[in-house]
PALUM-462631 format. One record per residue (C-alpha): x, y, z. Coordinates in steps of 0.2 Angstrom, whole numbers. Example, Ala and Ser with C-alpha at 12.3 -4.5 7.8 and 13.67 -1.06 7.14 Angstrom:
% PALUM-462631
<drenba><c1>62</c1><c2>-22</c2><c3>39</c3></drenba>
<drenba><c1>68</c1><c2>-5</c2><c3>36</c3></drenba>
//
This chain:
% PALUM-462631
<drenba><c1>0</c1><c2>-1</c2><c3>0</c3></drenba>
<drenba><c1>16</c1><c2>12</c2><c3>5</c3></drenba>
<drenba><c1>23</c1><c2>9</c2><c3>-13</c3></drenba>
<drenba><c1>6</c1><c2>13</c2><c3>-21</c3></drenba>
<drenba><c1>2</c1><c2>31</c2><c3>-10</c3></drenba>
<drenba><c1>19</c1><c2>37</c2><c3>-16</c3></drenba>
<drenba><c1>17</c1><c2>34</c2><c3>-35</c3></drenba>
<drenba><c1>9</c1><c2>45</c2><c3>-45</c3></drenba>
<drenba><c1>-4</c1><c2>37</c2><c3>-47</c3></drenba>
<drenba><c1>-6</c1><c2>37</c2><c3>-29</c3></drenba>
<drenba><c1>-4</c1><c2>53</c2><c3>-25</c3></drenba>
<drenba><c1>-16</c1><c2>57</c2><c3>-40</c3></drenba>
<drenba><c1>-29</c1><c2>48</c2><c3>-32</c3></drenba>
<drenba><c1>-23</c1><c2>58</c2><c3>-16</c3></drenba>
<drenba><c1>-27</c1><c2>71</c2><c3>-19</c3></drenba>
<drenba><c1>-42</c1><c2>69</c2><c3>-29</c3></drenba>
<drenba><c1>-51</c1><c2>61</c2><c3>-12</c3></drenba>
<drenba><c1>-43</c1><c2>73</c2><c3>-1</c3></drenba>
<drenba><c1>-45</c1><c2>89</c2><c3>-9</c3></drenba>
<drenba><c1>-55</c1><c2>89</c2><c3>-21</c3></drenba>
<drenba><c1>-70</c1><c2>81</c2><c3>-13</c3></drenba>
<drenba><c1>-71</c1><c2>64</c2><c3>-23</c3></drenba>
<drenba><c1>-77</c1><c2>50</c2><c3>-13</c3></drenba>
<drenba><c1>-73</c1><c2>33</c2><c3>-17</c3></drenba>
<drenba><c1>-91</c1><c2>26</c2><c3>-10</c3></drenba>
<drenba><c1>-108</c1><c2>35</c2><c3>-8</c3></drenba>
<drenba><c1>-104</c1><c2>32</c2><c3>13</c3></drenba>
<drenba><c1>-90</c1><c2>28</c2><c3>25</c3></drenba>
<drenba><c1>-97</c1><c2>14</c2><c3>28</c3></drenba>
<drenba><c1>-98</c1><c2>8</c2><c3>8</c3></drenba>
<drenba><c1>-78</c1><c2>8</c2><c3>9</c3></drenba>
<drenba><c1>-68</c1><c2>-6</c2><c3>7</c3></drenba>
<drenba><c1>-55</c1><c2>-12</c2><c3>20</c3></drenba>
<drenba><c1>-42</c1><c2>-7</c2><c3>6</c3></drenba>
<drenba><c1>-48</c1><c2>10</c2><c3>1</c3></drenba>
<drenba><c1>-50</c1><c2>13</c2><c3>19</c3></drenba>
<drenba><c1>-28</c1><c2>10</c2><c3>21</c3></drenba>
<drenba><c1>-25</c1><c2>19</c2><c3>6</c3></drenba>
<drenba><c1>-35</c1><c2>35</c2><c3>15</c3></drenba>
<drenba><c1>-24</c1><c2>32</c2><c3>32</c3></drenba>
<drenba><c1>-9</c1><c2>27</c2><c3>21</c3></drenba>
<drenba><c1>-9</c1><c2>45</c2><c3>11</c3></drenba>
<drenba><c1>-14</c1><c2>56</c2><c3>26</c3></drenba>
<drenba><c1>0</c1><c2>49</c2><c3>37</c3></drenba>
<drenba><c1>11</c1><c2>50</c2><c3>21</c3></drenba>
<drenba><c1>6</c1><c2>70</c2><c3>16</c3></drenba>
<drenba><c1>7</c1><c2>70</c2><c3>36</c3></drenba>
<drenba><c1>26</c1><c2>65</c2><c3>34</c3></drenba>
<drenba><c1>28</c1><c2>76</c2><c3>16</c3></drenba>
<drenba><c1>23</c1><c2>93</c2><c3>27</c3></drenba>
<drenba><c1>34</c1><c2>88</c2><c3>42</c3></drenba>
<drenba><c1>50</c1><c2>87</c2><c3>34</c3></drenba>
<drenba><c1>47</c1><c2>103</c2><c3>24</c3></drenba>
<drenba><c1>43</c1><c2>112</c2><c3>37</c3></drenba>
<drenba><c1>60</c1><c2>104</c2><c3>44</c3></drenba>
<drenba><c1>68</c1><c2>108</c2><c3>31</c3></drenba>
<drenba><c1>61</c1><c2>127</c2><c3>31</c3></drenba>
<drenba><c1>71</c1><c2>127</c2><c3>48</c3></drenba>
<drenba><c1>86</c1><c2>123</c2><c3>43</c3></drenba>
<drenba><c1>84</c1><c2>104</c2><c3>52</c3></drenba>
<drenba><c1>90</c1><c2>90</c2><c3>39</c3></drenba>
<drenba><c1>81</c1><c2>72</c2><c3>43</c3></drenba>
<drenba><c1>89</c1><c2>56</c2><c3>37</c3></drenba>
<drenba><c1>75</c1><c2>41</c2><c3>37</c3></drenba>
<drenba><c1>81</c1><c2>26</c2><c3>34</c3></drenba>
<drenba><c1>67</c1><c2>11</c2><c3>27</c3></drenba>
<drenba><c1>70</c1><c2>-4</c2><c3>23</c3></drenba>
<drenba><c1>64</c1><c2>-14</c2><c3>8</c3></drenba>
<drenba><c1>57</c1><c2>-31</c2><c3>6</c3></drenba>
//
């Protein structure tokens, strides 16, 4: 899911859903588990990006180490 969120398609879908009000279902209870996981991951990724931008503006450099499967 994380890879899709960071892909161009995932970023585009996240922008449509989070910024433009595009709905994946008529009601939140109609969302599938994958849709919920996508939206949650997209929000978390966006939050990380905003925090990194804020820190960079303050002159702080953060090194993030991740493991690839």
